[in-house]
N, C-alpha and C positions, 0 to 999 in steps of 0.2 A: 504494500500500500504506500502511496506517495506520502512525503512528509507534510504536504499541504492538507491532504485528507486526514492524516493523523491529528494535525493541529485543529481542524474544524471539529473533529469528534471530541477532542479535549475541551475546547471552548464551550461546546454544547453541554458537555457533562458538568463542567464547572458552573455554568449558568444555572443548570438545574439544581445543583447543590446550594449555590449562594442565595437563591430565591426561596429555598425551602424554609418555612417559618417554624417547622416542628422538629427540626433536628440541628444539632450543633456539629459543625465540621472543623476538625483540626487540619493542619497542613498534611499530616499523614493520612487522614481520612480522604482528603481530596486526591492525593496520590493514588490511593487504593481504588477510588471510584474511577479515575481516568484509566488506570491499568485494566480494570474489569471491563470498562466500556470498549477499549481497544481489543480485548480478548474476544468479546462478543462479535465484533465486526470482522476480525481477522481469523478467528478460530484457532489461535495459538497464543501462548504466553507472551505478554507484552508488558515489560516493566517500564514504568515511567519514572524518571529520576526526579529528585527533589528540586534540582536546579531547573528542569524543564517546566514544572508546575509553577515555580516562582516567576519564571519569565512569562508564562502564560498570564498569570494574574497581573503582572506589570503591564503587559501589552493590552489587556482588557481595561486597565485603568487609564491608559494613555489615549491620545488621539490617533494613534497609528492606524487603527482599523475603523476609527469613527465611533468606537464603543463609549469611551469615557465612563466606564462602569464605576458606580459609587461603592467600591469594595472597602469594607472596614474590618479591622481586627478588634474584637472586644474580649475583655478579660485576658488580653495578651496571648490569646490561644485560639479563639474560634473566628471563622471567616463567614461573612454574610454581606448582603447589600444593605446599605443604610436606608435606601428607599425600597420598601417591601414590594412596590409595584413595578420595579425596574426589571427589564430583561434585555439581553442583547438582541433579541428578536423584535423588540419594540423601539428601534432606534428612530429618533426624530430626524427629519431632514431640514436643512436650512432653506432659505428662500431661493438661493441660486439653484439648489438641487430640484426644488419644486418647479422652477421655470424650465429647467432642462427636461424633466420628466413630462411636463405639460406639452412642450414642443414635440417630444417623441410621440405622445398620444395623438396630437393633431395630425402627424404624418401617418400613423397607423389607421386613423379614421378614414383616410382616403381610400383604403383598401377594403373596408368592411362590406361594401356592396358587391364585391366579387364573390361568386359562389364558392371559390376555393378558400376564401377567408371568412366564411360565415361562422366557423367555430371560434374565430377570434373576437366576435362581437361581445360575448360575455366577459372575456378577459379585458377588452378595451374599456368596457363599462366599469369593471372593478377598479381599473387603474384610475379612471376619471374620478370615481367616488373616493378612493383612498388618498389621492393627492389634491382633491378639491379642484380639479381642472376647470379652467374657465372655458367659455364658449367663444374664445377669440378665433378669428379667421387664421387658417394655417399660413405661415409665412412661406413655407416651401410647398409649391404646387407641382405635383407629378403629372406627367402626360398620360392620361388614361381616358378610356371611354367605356363606361359600364354597360352601354347599350349595344356594344358590338355583338353581332350575331355569332353564335357559337360558344359564347362564354359559359353557357349552361352545360357544356360537355366537359369542362375542365376537370370537374370532380372525378368522373368515371375514368377519364384518360389518365389523370394523376394516379389514381388507385391502380390502374392497369400497369403503368410503368413501375410503381413502387412494389406491387405484389407480383410482378412478372406474369401477367395474364394475357392470353391471346384474345383479341377483340375482333368482332365482326362489325364493320362500319359500312353503312349505306351512304355512299359518297357520290356527289354530282359535281364534276368539274365544270368550269365555265364553258368549256368547249363541247361537253357532252349533252345530248338531247335528253337522255334518261339517266337516272342514278344507277350505280352499279355497286355490288357488294365487294368489299375488300377484307380479306382475312389477314390481319396484321399482328406483328409482334412489336408493341410500342416500346420505344427506347428513350426518347427525350421529348420534353415540351419546350418550344422556342417562341419567344415573342420578338417580332421585328416590325418596325414601322407601324406600331399600334395594331398589329394583327397577330393572331396566335396560330402556331403550326404544331402538328404532331410528327416527329421524326420516327419512322417505323420501318420494319422489315416486311416486305410483301413479295412472295414468290421469289425469295432469294435476292431481292434488290431493295436498296434503301429508297424510301419515298418521303417527301414532306407533304403532308395533307393539311390543308387549311381548315381550321375548325368551323369557319362560317360556311363551308360547303358540305358539312356532315349533317345528315338528316336523322340518323338513328345509330345507336351503338349497343351491342350486346357482348357479354362476356362468354367465351367458349372455354369449357373446362376439359374437353376431351382431346385437346391438341397440345402437345408439348411446346412450351415457350422456348424460343431461341434468343438467348441473351448475347447481344453484340458487344457488351461492356463498353459502351460509348462514353467517352469523356468529352463533354461539350466544348471545352476550350480547345482541345486537340482537333475535334471533328470540324469545327467552324474556323480554324485558324487561317485558312487560305482563301476565305471568301468574304464578300459583303452580302449580307442577307441570310437566306436559309438554303439555297439550292447548291448542293455539293455533288460534284461528279467524282465517282471513284477512280476514273481513268484519266481525267484531265489534269495535266501538270499546271501549276501556277505560272502565269506569264507576266513579264514586265509591261505595265501599262504606263506610258509616259503621256502626260497631258499638261497643257498650258492654261493658267488662270490669270485673267487680267488683274492689274494692280488694285482695282477697287474691291475685288472679291478674294484675292489671294490671302489676306489676313484671316478670313473665315476658315479657309482650308488649312492654314497653318495651325490655328488654335483648335480646330476640330477635324483631325485627320480622317480621310475617307477609309483608311485601314491602318492597322498598327505598323505595317511595313513601310508606310509613307516616308519618303525622303525628298529633300530639295536638291534638284540638279543644278539649277542656276537661277539668278534673279537679275532683272533689269528694271528700268523705270516703267516699262510697259506691263510687266507682270512676272510671274514665277513659273518655272518649269518643275513639275513634280514627277515622282515615280512611285508606284506601288507594285507589289508582286502578289497577284491574286488569280483565281480562276475567273474566266469571263462567263458571267451568268446574267440572267434577266434583271436581277436586282441591281447589279453594277451598272448595267445600261440605263436603267431608270434613274439611278442616282446621278450619273453623268449628264443625262439629258435635262435633269432638273436645273442645271446651272445655266441653261439657255446659251446665249451667245457669249457669255463670259468665260466659257471653257472650250478648249479645242484639244481633241485627242490626236496625238502624233503617232503613237505606236500602241499596239500592233496595227498593221495596215488594215486587216480585216475588220477590226473594231472601228477604226477611223472611217472606213467606207460605209459601214452600217450606220454610224452616227450621221454621216453626211446624207445618207439616204433618208433617214428619219426626219432630219431638219428640212430637206427639200420637200418631202411629203407634207410636212406641217405648213411650210410656206405656201404650197399649192392649195392647201385647204383654205387658208386665209384669203388667197387670191380668188378662189372660186366663190367664197362667201361674199366678198366685196362685189363681184360681178352680179351675183344673184340679187343682192340688195339694191344695186343700181337699176337692174331691170325690173 
């Protein structure tokens, strides 16, 4: 057992003795009580030295752990709390502590409407009651949308991942006319751009299924679950978004951002691999090393005319094609309005 765990058991034992109004405890008695408590937890003889208990009492009296316990010695022999109502488990907190706890509660309250956090509602209410939390507006506002379609599925999907259960999902992609059943082995849940995805194994291939396209979910008990032992940080390390290709190697994407927008890209990198190649008065040339996927393309397109992809050539031509198509759409719209 760790020394920290031992110390906690001793403090708890000493607290129980010192607040006992019906028994007198000498230092030797306290040593015996601590030794017996450790024996019960460890299942083996654990002798606590006199010096250890003396230091424990000193620590409890001090501000070291915030206890400041009112321990007194009466008749030069017996130990007790001078305040019979005191316990180390009833520690008061100062105003600064209350403010910090209140701020934490305000952040937690932003999650309580999500189905996966429903069990936290009672805990949050208890925290509010115990620290007399105010109804102040939260200073920190997290980007979330409780009305997102598919959030109602998070509970069963989370349980599927946690308990390694095979799931049967009725799923309708944006391209499909009719929904189809997927027998999947759920591995991870991933949130990206305010949308949730299930990373799962289906027919030997990894899929990312959007929760807002799921129509129903059933648990299947007669199929052996296949665990891919995915580590989220490792699995997503070479991409932007959620779409991972098991065969595609990361490529160097070199792009230019004009001087007005370059600071935003510097302070919020598109990917952790981002580097600056060069800088001029006109703008900055950046490099990232990632797989080319749909989410990356959408991100780059979002910068509009402030960003130009230089390499790879295939991605540059695709971006050019997208911008030309968009330009034609606006031209056609202008012609139709004039007519």
